[in-house]
N, C-alpha and C positions, 0 to 999 in steps of 0.2 A: 680207254683205261679207267677202273674207277680212284679217285682221291683219295690216298691213305694220308690221311690227315696224323696217326700217328699211326707208329709205328712193332709197338707194343707187341711180341708176340702170344701166339693162339694157345689155351692154356687144353693141358688133359680133357678136361674136364666140356669144356669148350669144343673138340673135338667129336668125343664123346656123343654131346650131343646134336650135331650138325650130320655122322653119320646112325641116330633114331631119327632124324628126319626126313635120312633120304630114303628110308628105311620103310617107314608109314607117305612117304611120297609117293613109295615104287619108282625110286630111279632109280636104273643101275649102273653096275659105274663104268660103262661108258657113256652117258650120259652125263655121271658124276664128273667124268673128266676133264667133258666135252664146257658145261656151266663154269667148273674152276679154269679152263684156260682163257671163255671169252670176260665171265669176272672176273680176271689178272689182267688181259689182254697178251695173255699166250705166257706168258713170267711162271706160270706152275700149275700145272692139273691133279694138285694132292691135297687134302688138307692141312696136313699138318703144315703147310708151308704158307698158310693164309696169315694176315696179320691179323689180330686181333679187329678194327675196323672192319677189314672186310668179312670178318667172321660176324659179325652182325649185322652189318646186313643182307647175306646173305642165311639167317638165321630167319632175319624178315620177313626177305623176300619169296624164301619156297612156303612159311607160314601164311605170308599171303597179309600179312600184319600189316602194310602199304595202304595205305587211305585209296578209295575206289579211285576216287578225279585225279587222282596223281595216278595211276596203272598205265591208265592213257601214256602218258609223259613217257612214261618210266619203259612203256613197249615201244616207244614209240623212240628211246632213247636205243631201249639193248638193241632194235632191230640195225639204224646208223651203225651200234658197236661190232655188230654181229656179221654185215655186210662190208665194215669195213679190215673186219681182223681176214675174213674172207679173199679180200681183194688183195690183201698183206702176203697172202701169203701161196695166192696164187701169182703175183707177182715176182715172189722168193722161187717158184717154181721155173719161172721163164716165161711165162704167157707177160705178154703187154696189151697191161692194162690199161690203157688208153684205143683200145679196139676194140668196140663190145664185140664183133663179131668174131676175134679173138675167144672174150673169155667167152662168152655165150656156148662156140664152141665146142672150148674144155667144157663149160659145165653139162652140155649136153650129154654128152658120153655115158652115158649110163653107167661105166662103175663109180666116176664120181655122181651127178644126181641129176642125169633125166631130162634135166628144164633151161629154160634159159635162165640166165641168173636173176633176174631181174623178174623172176615166175615164182625165186626159191621163197619158202617162207620162215618164220624167227625159229623154229623147230629147227628145219631140216636144215639153213643156215650154222645150226649149233652144230646138231650131228655130222654138219662137213667140215671143221675144221678140227678135229683128231683125226680129217681122212685126208685129209693135208699133210699134217704134220707130218703121218702117217710116210707119206709122199716126199716128201723135205729130208725124212731119217735116211728115207732109202738112196735118195738122191744123195744127201751127202757121202755116206755108203760106198761110194757107186755101184748101187745094183738097181738103178731105176736108169 
């Protein structure tokens, strides 16, 4: 989860700014929700519930204003966070995450990812999070 140095609420103008960036970057609602879930480690999937520091980080990240030499570090960290976020949800679904065979069998299902866990790239991991959240919600509601 991204460190929250300040819990200052997000302003309406900053919400608008982020929505303009989403539109300019061609980010659809599903991708936006996945990005927000990843950024907040599953706390929220809506822009208006971001903290000020999360929103400012997201603006810089989406606009590509991070220094190029830090991009590799950020990317590596992002992939680790996404893997961790996916594994947490897979475990909550009931898959033994200490058994890579079980994790891979789950991920290989075409309805899930169609690939082994280690073969999933950052974008695929990001898109998998809302899918797993949906499965968890159905499981909680007794429909899975």
